C-alpha positions as CSV (number, residue, x, y, z in Angstrom):
1,M,108.4,-27.9,94.9
2,Q,110.7,-26.3,92.4
3,L,109.4,-23.9,89.8
4,Q,111.3,-23.2,86.5
5,T,112.0,-19.6,85.7
6,G,110.9,-18.4,82.3
7,L,107.9,-17.3,80.3
8,Y,104.4,-18.5,81.4
9,R,101.0,-18.1,79.9
10,H,98.1,-17.4,82.2
11,Y,95.0,-19.3,81.5
12,K,93.3,-16.1,80.4
13,G,96.0,-15.6,77.7
14,Q,98.4,-13.0,79.0
15,Q,102.1,-13.7,79.3
16,Y,104.3,-13.3,82.4
17,R,108.0,-13.8,83.2
18,V,108.7,-15.7,86.4
19,L,111.8,-14.1,88.0
20,G,112.2,-16.5,90.9
21,V,110.8,-17.9,94.1
22,A,111.1,-16.2,97.5
23,R,110.1,-16.9,101.1
24,H,107.8,-14.6,103.1
25,S,109.9,-13.2,106.0
26,E,107.2,-13.8,108.7
27,T,105.2,-16.8,107.5
28,E,108.0,-18.5,105.4
29,E,105.3,-19.2,102.8
30,T,106.9,-19.8,99.3
31,L,106.0,-17.0,96.9
32,V,106.5,-16.7,93.1
33,I,107.8,-13.4,91.9
34,Y,106.7,-12.6,88.3
35,Q,106.3,-9.8,85.9
36,A,103.5,-9.0,83.5
37,L,104.7,-8.7,79.9
38,Y,102.0,-6.3,78.9
39,G,100.6,-2.9,80.1
40,E,102.8,-1.3,82.8
41,F,104.9,-4.5,83.2
42,G,104.0,-4.7,86.9
43,L,105.7,-7.0,89.3
44,W,103.5,-9.5,91.2
45,V,103.8,-12.1,93.9
46,R,101.5,-15.1,94.4
47,P,101.8,-18.1,96.7
48,L,103.5,-21.0,94.9
49,S,100.6,-23.3,95.6
50,M,98.2,-21.0,93.9
51,F,100.6,-20.3,91.0
52,T,100.9,-24.0,90.2
53,E,97.3,-25.1,90.8
54,A,94.8,-26.0,88.1
55,V,91.6,-24.0,87.5
56,E,88.4,-24.9,85.8
57,V,87.7,-23.3,82.5
58,N,84.5,-24.3,80.6
59,G,84.4,-27.5,82.6
60,E,88.0,-28.4,81.9
61,R,90.9,-28.4,84.4
62,V,93.8,-26.3,83.1
63,P,97.0,-25.0,84.7
64,R,96.6,-21.4,86.1
65,F,100.0,-20.7,84.5
66,A,101.6,-22.9,81.8
67,L,105.3,-22.8,81.0
68,V,106.0,-21.5,77.5
69,T,109.8,-21.0,77.5
70,V,112.5,-21.8,80.0
71,E,114.9,-18.9,81.0
72,N,117.6,-20.1,83.4
73,D,118.8,-16.6,84.4
74,P,115.9,-14.1,83.8
75,L,117.6,-11.4,85.9
76,G,121.0,-11.7,84.3
77,L,122.7,-12.5,87.6
78,Q,125.0,-15.2,86.4
79,S,127.0,-13.3,83.8
80,D,128.8,-10.0,83.5
81,P,128.9,-7.6,80.5
82,S,132.0,-9.3,79.2
83,G,129.9,-12.4,78.6
84,E,131.8,-14.5,81.3
85,S,129.6,-16.8,83.3
86,H,129.8,-16.7,87.1
87,A,127.7,-19.7,87.8
């Protein structure tokens, strides 16, 4: 399963930036790397299956995280300061 990088809203209302997807070195489990956009702006990891699952809120199934805005290069790895793309 692919996950788009960008801004996501947690079902409780806070926003996060998904930086990418990684693989656990021992179990090879797919993990989502994301950053809180509030408070101390902490970095978090969560299993992809949990990140993309639906949760029940007031009897309704809603996504745990919902995509708000796509960001194709949230870490700025595909361009240099001159503005040239290295994709």
